[in-house]
C-alpha positions in Angstrom: 164.2 27.2 86.5 160.5 26.5 87.2 159.8 30.2 87.0 161.5 30.4 83.6 159.5 27.5 82.3 156.2 29.0 83.5 157.1 32.4 81.9 157.8 30.6 78.5 154.6 28.7 78.7 152.7 31.9 79.6 154.3 33.8 76.7 153.5 31.0 74.3 149.9 31.0 75.4 149.6 34.8 74.9 151.3 34.5 71.5 148.9 31.9 70.3 145.9 33.8 71.7 147.2 37.0 69.9 147.5 35.1 66.6 144.0 33.7 66.9 142.6 37.1 67.6 144.5 38.6 64.7 143.4 36.0 62.2 139.8 36.1 63.4 139.7 39.9 63.0 141.4 39.6 59.6 138.8 37.1 58.4 136.0 39.2 59.7 137.3 42.2 57.7 138.1 40.4 54.5 135.0 38.1 54.6 132.2 40.0 56.4 129.0 38.2 57.1 126.5 38.6 54.4 123.6 41.0 55.0 120.3 39.5 56.0 116.8 40.7 55.7 116.4 40.6 59.4 119.4 42.9 60.0 118.5 45.4 57.3 114.8 45.7 57.6 114.3 45.2 61.4 113.0 48.4 63.0 113.4 49.7 66.5 110.4 50.9 68.4 109.8 54.6 69.1 109.4 55.9 72.7 105.6 56.3 73.4 106.3 58.4 76.5 104.1 56.8 79.1 103.5 58.6 82.4 105.4 55.7 84.2 108.6 56.6 82.4 111.4 58.4 84.2 112.7 58.8 87.7 109.4 60.3 89.0 107.1 58.2 86.8 103.7 57.2 88.0 101.0 55.0 86.5 97.9 56.5 84.9 95.2 54.5 86.6 92.6 55.3 83.9 95.0 54.2 81.2 95.8 51.0 83.1 92.1 50.2 83.3 91.7 50.8 79.6 94.7 48.6 78.9 93.1 45.8 81.1 89.9 46.1 79.0 92.0 45.7 75.8 93.7 42.7 77.3 90.4 41.2 78.4 88.5 41.7 75.1 91.4 41.2 72.6 94.3 39.4 74.1 93.0 37.0 76.8 91.6 34.5 74.4 95.2 33.4 73.5 97.6 35.0 76.0 97.8 34.2 79.7 98.6 36.4 82.8 99.7 33.5 85.0 101.6 35.7 87.5 98.8 38.1 88.1 95.9 37.6 90.5 92.4 39.1 90.1 92.8 41.0 93.5 95.9 42.7 92.1 93.5 44.8 90.0 92.7 46.8 93.1 96.1 48.4 92.7 95.0 50.0 89.4 91.8 51.5 90.8 89.1 48.8 90.8 87.1 48.4 94.0 86.8 45.1 95.9 83.3 44.6 94.6 84.4 45.3 91.0 87.3 42.8 91.4 84.9 40.1 92.7 82.6 40.7 89.7 85.5 40.6 87.2 86.7 37.3 88.7 83.2 35.8 88.8 82.3 36.8 85.2 85.7 35.8 83.7 85.0 33.5 80.7 87.6 30.9 81.6 87.0 29.2 84.9 89.5 27.7 87.4 90.3 24.0 87.0 89.1 22.0 90.0 88.0 18.6 91.1 84.4 17.4 91.7 84.5 16.5 95.4 81.8 13.9 94.9 83.2 12.1 91.9 86.8 13.0 91.9 86.6 13.9 88.3 88.1 17.1 86.7 85.8 20.1 86.9 85.9 23.8 86.9 84.7 26.5 89.3 84.1 30.3 89.2 87.2 32.4 89.8 87.8 34.1 93.2 89.7 37.4 93.7 92.6 35.4 95.2 93.0 33.3 92.1 95.5 34.0 89.4 94.1 34.6 85.9 93.4 31.2 84.4 95.2 29.9 81.4 93.3 30.1 78.2 94.4 26.6 77.1 94.5 23.4 79.1 98.1 22.7 78.0 100.8 23.6 75.5 99.5 21.0 73.0 96.1 22.6 73.0 97.5 26.1 72.7 99.6 25.1 69.6 96.7 23.2 68.0 94.6 26.4 68.3 97.3 28.7 67.0 98.8 27.1 63.9 101.4 25.3 66.0 102.6 28.6 67.5 102.7 28.9 71.3 101.2 32.3 72.5 103.6 33.6 75.2 102.4 34.6 78.7 102.2 38.4 79.0 102.7 38.8 82.7 106.4 39.8 82.3 106.5 40.6 78.6 107.7 44.2 79.0 110.6 42.9 81.1 111.4 39.9 78.8 111.8 42.1 75.7 114.3 44.9 75.2 112.6 48.3 75.5 109.5 46.2 76.3 106.9 48.8 76.7 107.7 50.5 73.4 108.2 47.1 71.8 104.7 45.9 72.7 103.1 49.1 71.2 105.3 48.9 68.1 104.6 45.2 67.5 100.8 45.6 67.8 100.7 48.5 65.4 103.5 47.4 63.2 101.8 44.9 60.8 102.2 45.9 57.2 102.7 44.5 53.7 106.2 43.2 53.0 108.2 45.9 51.2 109.0 45.4 47.6 112.6 46.5 48.2 113.0 43.6 50.7 111.9 41.0 48.1 114.1 42.6 45.4 117.2 42.3 47.7 116.2 39.0 49.4 113.9 37.1 47.1 114.1 34.1 49.5 112.8 36.1 52.4 109.1 36.2 51.3 106.8 35.8 54.3 105.6 32.2 54.5 102.0 31.3 54.4 100.4 31.5 57.8 102.8 34.2 59.1 102.5 38.0 59.0 105.2 40.6 58.2 106.1 42.8 61.1 109.4 44.7 61.0 109.5 45.0 64.8 109.6 41.3 65.3 113.0 39.7 65.5 112.9 37.7 62.3 110.3 40.0 60.6 107.6 37.2 60.4 105.3 36.5 63.3 102.6 33.8 63.7 100.2 36.1 65.6 97.7 37.8 63.3 97.1 41.6 63.9 95.2 41.7 67.2 93.9 45.3 66.6 92.3 45.5 63.2 90.2 48.6 63.4 89.5 51.8 65.4 86.7 51.2 67.9 87.4 47.6 68.4 87.0 48.2 72.1 84.5 50.7 73.6 86.0 52.6 76.4 83.7 53.5 79.3 85.5 56.8 80.0 84.8 58.1 76.5 88.4 57.9 75.3 88.5 57.5 71.5 89.7 53.9 70.9 92.0 54.3 67.9 94.4 51.4 67.2 97.3 53.5 68.4 95.5 54.4 71.7 94.5 50.8 72.4 98.1 49.7 71.7 99.4 52.4 74.1 96.9 51.4 76.8 97.6 47.7 76.7 101.4 48.4 76.7 100.9 50.5 79.8 98.9 47.7 81.4 101.5 45.1 80.7 104.2 47.5 82.0 102.2 47.4 85.3 101.8 43.6 85.3 105.6 43.3 84.9 106.4 45.8 87.6 103.4 46.6 89.8 105.8 48.1 92.5 107.3 50.6 90.1 106.0 53.6 91.9 107.2 52.3 95.3 110.6 51.7 93.8 110.7 55.2 92.4 109.7 56.6 95.8 112.4 54.5 97.6 115.0 55.6 95.1 114.2 59.2 95.6 114.2 58.9 99.4 117.6 57.1 99.1 119.1 59.9 97.0 117.8 62.6 99.5 119.3 60.5 102.4 122.7 60.3 100.7 122.7 64.0 100.0 122.0 64.8 103.6 124.5 62.2 104.8 127.2 63.7 102.5 126.4 67.2 103.9 126.6 66.0 107.5 129.9 64.2 106.8 131.4 67.3 105.2 130.3 69.3 108.2 131.8 66.9 110.6 135.0 66.9 108.7 135.1 70.7 108.8 134.4 70.7 112.5 137.1 68.1 113.4 139.8 69.8 111.4 138.8 73.4 111.9 141.8 74.2 114.2 144.4 72.3 112.2 146.6 74.4 110.1 147.4 73.1 106.6 
């Protein structure tokens, strides 16, 4: 009896669930959600083909250093790298002396305390320090950026879908709002203080175009600093900050695949040896 009751209850639950699913699907077909400007005009980034892509990908140290220069001269005034230390820059080709100089000459100093008075103070950065925050706190950051909070860039290429390509597309994607968009969605006009960018989720972003002209940064290696090149370089640099051990991971993965192939071959050989005299 108890089993019969449980079967009836289970069947009733499945029936109600099926009804709910049916009417939900029916409503979605008969009354589809209205189109939105964000859905229709949002663009997906193209693959910029960095050397770090793929199973055997490796970082281009020269490009990473150029990207760091773009970050330093263009992005660092607003965006932090709070998970990156100055000494980490040795991984992209800077010498110990160069890292010390970069840390010492960094415009923003480390918050500290005056040992004599106990009052808040600052000190020069050391290679062991992480990059200092550009603003004292969130309130100060919003006050300086039209109430928008500039995100930390340390893990940005991991925090966004297709992050490396997204960073490049976002930086180079600023443009005038299409007339077609305003014809179809007259209420979707970009508000004052925001900027139209089809690669941003809601099409309107508070950050003004960071790269405004070719030659905004002067590269020491002679590379021509076009807006596209600068965007590629800083995207490569932020790919490294998000995953500095990428090359080691690729090497470990390749070694694991080789090991598994050898193991499978040895296992197959052992199987053939053990069963060689057994007739099937």
